C-alpha angles and dihedrals in degrees: 000000000000094000091044090057092046090054092048094047087053087062091064121100116256090253091052091047091049090050092051091049090050093049092051091045091055088071091068101033139284122321099005137094116216127197122200112202134187106204117225090224110034091181090070122080110267115246111201092177090059090054091050091047090052091052093043091059091056109031138041119277095255090059093056107107118247090205128035116193121190118217132189088224139348113258112252137205119233090266092055101258123131110266108218092187090062094056115115100257098165104092127193117243089251094057099040120096120230091256118122095041127093114258120185124222113284103191136040090253092052090047091051092049091047091052090050092049091048091053097043097042096038095233133132100219132041124174123202091246096049113116113237094215094044087056092058101275121147139177093280094049089048088064088054089055091050092048095048092045090056090052088053092051098260123124119213140134134228089247090057090054090051090048094044106029097171127073092236090057097038094050090065092051101048122088136196101253125233120209107327112239092234129111108268096183129074110301113223139172139055126311135186121262114258120232094261090050089050088051090052095053090042087067090067093212115197088229107028090168091065106066102103148162122220139179136188121223124188114221124207122261092249094054116131122215092234092054093051094046095046092048090052094048095046093050094044091051091049095056109065097194090068087069095056116129130195129207131177117229111185106311095338134083123212133187135213140161119270126216119292094246090061095059096109148350124227127198129177123207113196106204094174091084093047121090112255091241091059101042097086093052093047092047092050090050093051092047091051090051093048096047095044129101123317125214099241094198099046105027154148094197093188123069134181126194120183118201111202127187093187137270116330095026126095114250131211126232118202115201119191129181134168112256090237089074104035142038131189094276090052089068090059090054094045093047093050092049094047089051091050095049093043091053091049092051091046089053092048094250126136110258114259128170131199116270116281120258118220114314125253085241090063090048092053092047092048091054090052090050093048091050090059095055116115128240097054096126094103092054092046090055090052095051093047088060091056093068098077114109144133122224120268115251110265126204095195141013122237145112114299097222134153088251089063095046121124132173133218113197126205129176140194118224120247094263093051091046091051090050090052092050088049089057089056093046092059090069098225095097133010127233089246091055091052091049090048092051091051091048093047092049089049093051092046089053092047099043101031091227128115098215119074129178116208131182114225134194129213127192090237097207101116141030096036107080105018095193094059127084110203097158091122099029121116117220144094104289100159119138119209127194141153125240128189117218127190121201125161116240091239096045117133118239090255094050091046091052092050092048093049093045092051092051094044094049090051089066107113123229092001090288094296093114094064095067093041092052094042096050111012106033117121094229110081091195092057091046092051091049090058094040091057089066114101114242116260112270091210123052126188118195119182112191097180121210090323104134115154104255120263098204131096132049092301104055123194105239099193142004116276115282130216109214110187138170112273087226096059118100120244114244095234142014090241126024119186112196115187129184141148116248125176091346096309131103110239121197121193116196107199119193143149119259086211087071108025138033117235092239090057093055091043090057091048090050090051091050089052092050091051092047090049091052092053092046092051090052093047095046093049091047094054108044097150119117120252136193095261088062088065102036091137088073092052094236119164120214091258094048091047091051089051091052093051090047094059108297093284 
């Protein structure tokens, strides 16, 4: 049975294996994995190294025990089962591994990684044995690590970070990159629409050119106009997706790259010469002009307006781009590059940016190629089952437009937010799964039905095309897909969490396959089957702790904005946007007052907050691993118990 379990554990994903290793290690203390062994022949000298070598041949490095303790017999409960609580967990100093104590970086690579982690995670101290995900890291922040590492001359992937979540482990996996096999010149030509771009044009907005992203950046008092303008133009020319153009031919849209000189527009507004009583009106006018509609066919689709109040006073830089060419992560990349170029110009150096990662064009072409691969019938069957839903209850009837949009905001306090992050750091459930469980329970309570269909977004930058590195590529990479969850009205918080987690982890290819099959698949019948499904009426988007950084000379003055035409329809009746800002979880409930009263949404938001609080308490109180956490290995509850009790 021992070898059978080893083979089945090898079927787990690296993240699942790491979680199992961590859970077992928790029995002996933090940061170490302990093995208790009953030798077949206790008359022979015990060889701990031989045990470790046996395990090392069959399991990943991080599942090799740091400590191997021989026992005459495994302690048993009265009914004959192994009793983990009776295992000798107090180790002598000679037997204990060094885990659990802070250890500073030892090499230049470890020091570089530690500096990156400190910046990305917002912490002052990082040891080489600290786990990235236990410190609050998530899949989005992992992309930040990859991007920053490349700028520092280290080559790694998000998957490597998941596989090796400590600096000590990751330092052995990274490499100093040679010339990146990505186009470093100006990318030109046509490219296929990606699934999310297909989704956008499928909405048939009255004003498709007015669906934008914007961000405010504060510039230092000593900033010169020529520095700001040159930094904007250098960065815009570097990122090819900012030159994308879109034209409609018949009933189809197509995209291509525009000329290099059309990458951006720059406009300066000197408020120092304007009377103080008139400055606010002029500023509002200029902002409205900058955030208004783009010409998708002509461009540019990236604008910059710098508001200056004269020397010695900080200025403000407004950056606006159409959503077709940027996503939230793109602003991190653009901000970092603007900061780098600005510093170089300030120091009198010629502007130079890090090498490009793979172009958005290559990403789009790779998705089209993946969608044509055979053997997708199983995934198609799955997605067809995610189209079942009943309409949300509506209080009124009216157009769900941007003009009718309102927002109810709720927040968790810092302690609750920390407790939620702690749930995710334990590895058994993710923060998103806890949020989903709270939302599903809220919808069940509101609607009185046990089946809920929710639209979800993914950042789409890793795990799709493994041979592409888009960690520093600007573009709209988002994936969007529906998932059906079933939770009984009388389910306990723990049961609801398990049900939601099981459904969410059954989603194939992290949801990316839905868009590819719906819009890019070669079989028109299959595409039409999926396209007949009504769009989800509820959307949950969890952005994590992914605020654009506020440090540096160019400081982000506000969270990214989404200026859109008042005439455009909203994509759902209820959008739930969740992110962590300044150590607190913020939830925005966006709805149309043509359909719902504000009091109704406020009550729903309060129900969600209460459900989330109970789920956080339950999840933190039950950190032990369970069979559903390792469903990929096909373990039943009984088999999993046997494995934890000593592999039978």
